[in-house]
C-alpha positions as a printed Julia matrix, in Angstrom:
182×3 Matrix{Float64}:
 20.56  55.63  105.24
 22.03  54.0   101.81
 23.28  55.95   99.26
 21.81  52.99   96.51
 18.35  52.2    96.67
 15.9   50.28   94.61
 14.06  52.66   93.6
 12.07  51.16   90.4
 11.08  47.69   89.25
 13.93  47.67   87.13
 16.36  47.53   89.94
 13.84  44.39   91.16
 13.81  42.68   88.1
 17.92  42.93   88.4
 17.87  41.46   92.01
 15.16  38.74   90.5
 17.82  37.94   88.36
 20.37  37.7    89.83
 19.55  35.6    92.18
 18.01  33.48   90.04
 21.99  33.3    88.44
 23.26  32.72   92.26
 20.53  30.26   92.63
 21.43  28.16   89.6
 25.35  28.4    90.06
 25.47  27.74   93.89
 27.36  24.67   94.07
 30.06  26.05   96.35
 29.21  27.6    99.51
 31.21  29.13  102.51
 29.92  27.7   105.5
 29.37  23.82  106.66
 26.39  21.38  107.07
 25.51  18.69  108.74
 25.54  16.0   106.22
 23.02  15.36  104.2
 21.92  18.94  104.0
 22.07  20.82  101.08
 23.3   24.46  101.43
 21.36  27.33  100.26
 22.54  30.64   99.28
 22.5   33.36  101.48
 19.85  35.35   99.98
 17.84  32.64   98.82
 17.6   32.13  103.3
 15.84  35.63  103.25
 11.94  36.45  102.48
 11.5   39.14   99.5
 11.0   41.8   102.61
 14.23  40.87  104.18
 16.35  40.47  100.73
 14.89  44.1    99.58
 16.09  45.49  102.59
 19.72  44.16  102.55
 20.35  45.16   99.18
 18.66  48.81   99.68
 21.68  48.9   101.56
 24.58  47.2    99.82
 26.53  48.79   96.92
 27.86  46.58   94.17
 31.3   45.51   93.98
 32.94  43.81   91.63
 36.47  42.63   91.38
 39.2   40.83   88.2
 40.83  37.05   88.77
 43.56  37.64   91.24
 42.44  41.11   92.88
 42.16  40.79   96.95
 39.13  41.44   98.67
 40.02  41.27  101.84
 43.7   40.69  103.97
 43.79  39.54  107.03
 44.81  41.6   109.96
 43.2   44.45  108.1
 40.43  46.18  109.45
 36.87  44.39  108.97
 34.19  47.45  107.89
 31.4   45.07  106.59
 29.98  41.25  104.77
 30.09  40.5   101.12
 27.96  38.19   99.07
 29.23  36.97   95.92
 26.77  37.58   93.42
 28.8   35.94   90.25
 32.61  34.55   90.42
 34.54  32.41   92.74
 37.09  33.72   95.52
 38.73  31.61   97.9
 39.69  32.91  101.57
 43.34  31.64  103.16
 45.24  31.97  106.32
 48.58  32.57  106.68
 50.72  29.87  108.48
 53.37  30.25  111.02
 56.35  29.33  108.54
 54.45  31.51  105.99
 53.13  28.27  104.22
 49.01  29.99  103.06
 46.22  27.48  103.82
 43.23  27.42  101.9
 40.26  27.81  104.53
 37.09  28.16  102.04
 35.92  28.4    98.41
 33.57  30.65   97.94
 30.77  30.77   94.99
 27.68  32.38   94.06
 25.54  32.71   96.78
 28.4   32.93   99.56
 28.79  35.02  102.22
 31.93  36.4   104.19
 32.85  38.77  106.28
 29.67  38.85  108.48
 31.31  38.93  111.73
 31.88  42.59  111.03
 28.45  43.8   111.11
 28.18  43.39  114.61
 31.66  43.88  115.47
 34.76  45.98  114.73
 37.6   43.54  114.37
 39.67  42.45  111.73
 39.97  40.24  108.84
 40.63  36.57  109.91
 41.35  35.65  106.55
 42.6   37.19  103.07
 40.32  37.03  100.66
 41.5   36.83   96.67
 38.87  36.69   93.69
 40.13  33.12   91.91
 37.51  34.46   89.18
 35.89  37.77   88.14
 33.45  38.64   90.86
 30.27  40.86   90.53
 28.67  40.83   94.04
 27.41  43.38   96.73
 29.0   44.78   99.98
 27.61  45.93  103.16
 29.36  48.2   105.35
 29.06  47.88  108.86
 27.71  51.11  109.94
 24.62  50.96  107.2
 23.55  47.32  108.49
 23.55  48.83  112.58
 21.13  51.69  111.03
 19.18  49.24  109.38
 18.6   46.89  112.73
 18.7   49.39  114.66
 14.89  50.77  112.54
 13.15  47.08  114.07
 11.8   46.79  111.52
 10.79  43.27  110.73
 12.54  42.35  107.76
 15.38  44.17  109.45
 15.35  42.03  112.45
 14.82  38.63  110.45
 18.17  39.85  107.96
 20.0   40.35  110.99
 18.21  36.56  112.61
 20.12  34.58  109.02
 23.19  36.55  110.11
 23.48  35.27  113.42
 22.02  31.37  111.79
 25.13  30.87  109.09
 27.5   32.39  112.78
 26.0   29.56  114.75
 26.84  26.93  112.09
 30.44  28.42  111.6
 31.35  28.03  115.09
 29.47  24.73  115.33
 31.31  23.51  111.98
 34.9   25.31  114.19
 33.91  23.77  116.96
 33.25  19.89  115.14
 37.14  20.34  113.84
 38.57  21.05  116.73
 36.9   17.86  118.5
 38.54  16.24  115.86
 42.22  17.23  116.83
 43.67  14.73  118.81
 44.87  15.74  122.37
 48.34  15.33  123.7
 46.97  12.97  126.17
 45.7   10.4   123.41
């Protein structure tokens, strides 16, 4: 199923340290939360079993400041979870101006739509600082969910909740735009 597995206690200790670091640094998140709610880093939303099964199929990635993690218009391949560092998602507007649409920090998840469907990246994500994290390929995620393991289904459920929250936030922004009749 996956190339990188958590085989020993040393791997689990590294994951626990990473989660501790994410928890301490999680001040910037990619998702919009309802007023009054404090966003939790993605990995903290998962129980131990779901988190471990995700990290079994995830591969560690690192990017230097200024590197492009994904580019708008390119085929999407999977999702990223940031462990350390910061990144910025932006889109190109008609006329060539670049608009920042999200600031991503430790604990942020992006590209999760690619886990469910083949498509193209809708934004360019660039490392604003050195970034360390994990990448989950679509095919590895789909094979994981196909096993119908309760932890894999809990992971899928958590991702679905994040996508629905992002859709709700987008709908709210669309409703804020005045209609031509107003």
